[in-house]
DRENDO-1510 file (C-alpha; in Angstrom, 1 decimal, always signed):
<recs>
REC; n; res; u; v; w
REC; 1; MET; +87.1; +84.4; +80.3 .
REC; 2; THR; +87.3; +88.1; +80.9 .
REC; 3; ARG; +89.9; +89.5; +83.8 .
REC; 4; PRO; +86.9; +90.3; +86.5 .
REC; 5; ASP; +85.4; +86.9; +85.5 .
REC; 6; ARG; +88.7; +85.2; +86.4 .
REC; 7; LEU; +89.3; +87.1; +89.4 .
REC; 8; ILE; +85.6; +86.7; +90.1 .
REC; 9; TYR; +86.4; +83.0; +89.4 .
REC; 10; MET; +89.1; +83.3; +92.1 .
REC; 11; ALA; +87.6; +84.7; +94.9 .
REC; 12; ASN; +84.7; +82.4; +94.9 .
REC; 13; GLN; +87.2; +78.8; +94.5 .
REC; 14; ILE; +89.0; +80.4; +97.5 .
REC; 15; ALA; +85.7; +81.2; +99.8 .
REC; 16; SER; +84.8; +77.5; +99.0 .
REC; 17; PHE; +88.0; +76.3; +100.0 .
REC; 18; PHE; +87.7; +78.1; +103.5 .
REC; 19; ALA; +83.8; +77.7; +103.9 .
REC; 20; ALA; +84.4; +74.3; +104.6 .
REC; 21; GLN; +87.1; +75.1; +107.2 .
REC; 22; PRO; +86.8; +76.2; +110.9 .
REC; 23; GLY; +86.9; +79.8; +111.8 .
REC; 24; ASP; +85.9; +82.6; +109.8 .
REC; 25; ALA; +85.8; +82.1; +106.3 .
REC; 26; ALA; +85.4; +85.8; +105.3 .
REC; 27; GLU; +89.1; +86.4; +106.8 .
REC; 28; GLY; +90.5; +83.6; +106.0 .
REC; 29; VAL; +89.6; +84.7; +102.0 .
REC; 30; ALA; +90.7; +88.3; +102.4 .
REC; 31; ALA; +94.0; +87.1; +104.2 .
REC; 32; HIS; +94.6; +84.5; +101.4 .
REC; 33; ILE; +94.1; +87.6; +98.4 .
REC; 34; ARG; +96.3; +89.9; +100.8 .
REC; 35; SER; +99.2; +87.5; +100.9 .
REC; 36; PHE; +98.8; +86.1; +97.0 .
REC; 37; TRP; +97.3; +88.6; +94.8 .
REC; 38; ASP; +99.3; +91.3; +93.2 .
REC; 39; PRO; +98.6; +94.7; +93.9 .
REC; 40; GLY; +96.1; +95.5; +91.0 .
REC; 41; MET; +94.1; +92.1; +91.2 .
REC; 42; ARG; +93.7; +93.1; +94.9 .
REC; 43; THR; +92.1; +96.7; +93.6 .
REC; 44; GLU; +90.4; +95.2; +90.6 .
REC; 45; ILE; +88.4; +92.4; +93.0 .
REC; 46; ARG; +87.6; +96.0; +95.6 .
REC; 47; ALA; +86.5; +98.0; +92.6 .
REC; 48; TRP; +84.2; +95.0; +91.9 .
REC; 49; GLY; +82.6; +94.2; +95.3 .
REC; 50; THR; +82.4; +98.0; +95.6 .
REC; 51; SER; +80.1; +98.0; +92.5 .
REC; 52; GLY; +78.2; +95.6; +93.6 .
REC; 53; GLY; +80.2; +92.3; +93.9 .
REC; 54; GLU; +78.1; +90.6; +91.0 .
REC; 55; GLY; +79.3; +86.8; +90.6 .
REC; 56; LEU; +80.6; +86.8; +94.4 .
REC; 57; SER; +79.3; +84.4; +96.8 .
REC; 58; PRO; +78.4; +86.0; +100.1 .
REC; 59; VAL; +81.4; +85.1; +101.8 .
REC; 60; ALA; +84.1; +85.7; +99.1 .
REC; 61; LEU; +81.9; +89.6; +98.7 .
REC; 62; GLU; +82.3; +89.7; +102.6 .
REC; 63; ALA; +86.0; +89.1; +102.2 .
REC; 64; VAL; +86.4; +91.9; +99.6 .
REC; 65; GLY; +85.1; +94.2; +102.2 .
REC; 66; ARG; +87.1; +93.3; +104.7 .
REC; 67; LEU; +90.5; +94.1; +102.4 .
REC; 68; LYS; +89.7; +98.0; +102.5 .
REC; 69; ASP; +90.7; +98.1; +106.1 .
REC; 70; ALA; +94.0; +96.1; +106.2 .
REC; 71; PRO; +97.1; +96.8; +103.8 .
REC; 72; ALA; +99.0; +93.7; +102.4 .
REC; 73; ARG; +101.3; +91.4; +103.9 .
</recs>
């Protein structure tokens, strides 16, 4: 599995978890990525989302789009 494939897989797994929880699933995913992914991983998944986000679930793609709006925590 290539690094982008792995990041896509991870983002989709996180999205699956948050989709089953109450509240804003995309914000939950974005908060998790901001908190637990290193800057290089965040940069790579943001670039992937900007280029179309192929393979990302709708929730994961929305979350990735929100990453550019807030700094890492």
